[in-house]
N, C-alpha and C positions, 0 to 999 in steps of 0.2 A: 464323516460319517459316509459309508460305501452302499448303504442298504436304503429302503424306503419307498415311499413314492408319493408323489405329488397329484393330487386329483383335482380338479376345476370343478363343479356342478355333479363332481362322483364318476368324471373321465379321468383316467389316468392323462398326464398333458403327453406322454409319448405317442397318445394313440391319436393327438389332433395335428391336424394339418400345422405346417412351422408357419408359413405364410397368414394362414387364418389366426393363429394362436398370437404370432406376434401383431395382425393389425389390432386385436383386441387388447393390447398393452402400451399403455404410456409410460415412459421412464424418463425421469428429473435424477441425473448425477448431482454431484459435488461440484465439478468444474464442468459449468455447460459448455459444449463445441460450437461456436458461433461462427456461419459461414460468412469468409468476404463478399457478401450481397446485402440488399436491400432487408428490412423486416420483414414486407412482405412472405419473401422467397425464403429468408430463416424460416418464419413459420409453417409454410406449405411445407417445408420439408419433413414436418411430420404426419403427412400425406402419403403411402405408400407411391401412389400415381404423381404426386405433387400438383396436381389440380385441385385448385379450392377458390372459390370466391371472395372478394374485398367483404362480404357481408361474412363468411365462414371465417376469416382472420379477423374480422371486427370483435365477432364474438371471443373466439381464444382470450384475445387480449384482456376484452372484459373479466373474463372467467380468471384471466391471471392476475388481475389488479395491475395491468401495466398501460391501461389503455391513456391513464391520465396524462403520465410522463410520453409518450408515444406521441400523442396530440399537441405538446407544449412545443409551441417553432421556434421558440429560442435554441433547445438542444437539437430538435428530430423537425428542421426547416419542411421536409417535404413528407411528415407524417410518416406511414408505411414504407412510402418508397424513398426513406434516407438511406443510405449506402451507411453500414457498421464499420464497416473496413475490417482486416485482418481480424480476427479473434475477438472482434468486438469493440476493438482499440477504443477508449475515451470513456467506457460505460464500467459503472461501478457493478461492483459486484452482485449488487440486488437486482440492477436494472438486468444486466446478464442473465440470472436466475429467473426471471420473472417471464423473460423472452423465452427461455427455454420452456418454461411451465406450458405457456401459451403453444407453443410448439407439440409439447405432450399432449394438448386439451384440443387441438384441433380435428382429432380424427374421432372425438368421443370416446375415450376408450373405455372396455370395462372394467379393466383393472389397471391402477394406477401405480406405479413401484418408484419408490421417493426413496434413493440411497446416499445419505446425507447431504439433505438438499439443503441446511441451511447450514453446517458446519463450517464452511468459508468466510462466513459472513458476519460483519459487527454487528450489536444488539439492536440497534435504529434498525438496520436492514433486513435482520432476522425479523422482527414482528411484523412488518410490512409482506415478506415472504411467506412467513408463517400464516397470516389473515390469508394470501393468497390461496395457499395450499390447501386450507380451512374448506374454504372455497369449491376447489376444485375436487377435494375429495365426496365433497356430496352425492350423492347418487350412487356412488361407484365403489366397488372394493379398493382397499388402499392399502398396498404393504409398505412399512414405514421400517427405515432401518437408518439407526440413530445412535449418537452418544449423549447428546443432549435432548434431555429426558422432557422438554417442555414441548419437543416434537412430538413426541406418544403420549404427552397427558392424559388426550382424550381418544385415546383408542379404545376400542371394545376389548381386545384382548393384547395382552402383553407379555413378550417372553425375554424372560431372561437366559443369556445364554453366556456360559463360562467352559473356556477350552471347548470351543463347538458340542456341550451337551445345553440342551433344554434343561434349566432347573427349576425355573421356576413360572407359572403362567396363570397370567388376572387382569383386570382393570387396576386404575390406578388407586383405585381406594382398597383394593384387595391387597393389591403387593406392598403399599407403604404400612398398612397394619402391621407385616409381618416385622419386627424388629429387627432379627436378624437376617433377612433376605439379601439376596443381592441387589436388588430394585432399590430397599430402602437404604441401603450404602451409598449406591451410586447418587442416588438423591441427596444424602445428608453431605456427600462429599463435595456436589456442584453448588449446593447452597452454601458452603462454607468458602468457596471459590469467588462466587458471584459477590458473596457481602467482602470479602477483601478486596474485589476490584472497586464495587463501591465506592470502599472508606478509601480507596489509593484514589478514585475519581475526585473524591469529595477534598482529598487533601490536595490534589493538583489546582481543583478549582480556587482553594484557600489562597496557596502559592501564587497563583496566579494575580488573585486579589490583593494580596499584599503585596505586589511588584508593580501591580497598578498604583496602590495607594503610594507607595515610593517615587514612583514617577511623578506623582504629584504634587508629592511636596518637594522634588527636587526641583522642577518646574518654578511652584513657587519662589525657591529659594533662589533660582537663577535670576529670576525677575527682580527680587526684592536686591540683589547685587548689582544690576545694572542701573537700578535708582541711586544704590550710593553714590555719595560725591567722587569724582574725578582727580588725577594728578593734579589738572592746573586748580582745584578746588582747593588743594591741600598746600599748608603752609610746611615748607622744609627747610626752615630756619633753623631750624632747633633738631640735625637729624639725629640724635641719639634716641628721641623719641620713637623712632622707627627702626633702631637694634644698632650696633655697631659702626662704627665709620670705616670701609671698606677703605678706606686712601692711608690707613695705619697699618694695614696689613703688607710685609716685603716681598719683593717682589722674586718670584722663582726661575730659576732660570733651569734649562731643559739638561744641562749635564749634572746640575745635583737631581735629577729624577734618576738617573741612570744606574747608579748603585742600586735602586729599590726592582729593577728590572734584571738584575744579574740573573738571575733562580729560572728565568724566561729566555735567555739571550739564545742560547741551542734555537730553539723555538721561532725566537724572530728571525734570527739569520735564516732560515730556511724557509720561512714564510715569505721573507723580502724576495728570495733568490726566485725563488717560483711564482711569485708575483708580475716579477720582471721579466722572466718571461712568458709567462701568459700575456701579458700588456706587447711584447716585442712581435708576439707568434703574430696578430694581424698586418701590422705592420710588414712586419717581414717575408708573408703571404703577398701581400700587394705589389711589393718589389718585384719576387720572382713573377708573379703572374703578369706584370708589363715587359718584361724581360720577355719570357715566352710569347705573349702576343705579338712584340714589336718583331720577330724572325717573321711572322707572316704578313706582316703591314707592311716592312721593307724589304728591297731587295737583299738577294742572300751576301752580295759585295756591299751591304751596308750595317745589315745585322749583326748585333754581336751578343754576348751573355758576360755580364757581368757577375762571377760571384767572390763573393768576400769571404 
């Protein structure tokens, strides 16, 4: 769409000062960008002048549901002064996202914009981050762009967009009641996908449990085997009890095997030739290298090269 307008409290955003507008908007994207600095400095970057007290940082962490893991001295020995490294190396996706949420909240924005904020997370991390987003959304206007419908379930108004056009508007209950609607189709599709994933996880867990049981059985068998009588405890007087007597088999000479190797004789010759070359290469290199060194190690009158 190339026309229309966006109004904030009845005022077109084109008529609002850009710096003022941006200072009232907090943004959380799908892939949060963290700087090679401390936790505190990453969060303070959410304020234009970068000036914020430790109390403000702590409050933002609490609102973002990130305070518990930041103040865990096992992974963050210096708490908010812990250096994150380049792009938050070593942090999980959920931890990065909660730090990004804290950075968006430290300026106490009137509008919170969430652009696929949970789409790159696993189910467990998504639940934690979604709880943080629900806290962050309280008391402010929140605009959510999402494909995971669990993110927008509690929204006051949901817009279904197809091919750049708004095709339906309403709450979750209103849109889910429309069996032929876009939102209902997306919910049904995601429900089927989630059910399939849950069945796969259950099957994987059963497979792991089966392998563990088999491992326990194998350990028991090995233990029993070690407790069986050894060779010294068995009477070998009657060899027929344990199979045929190998001394009755005739001795086979190498010449008798050669006829069976005839189909591969060409490959055998080629392999033998190149094996000899490969084996001789190192020895030949050592001889040549020693002769070259001797030229510099001895007077020219005594030096000589011997080529074969």
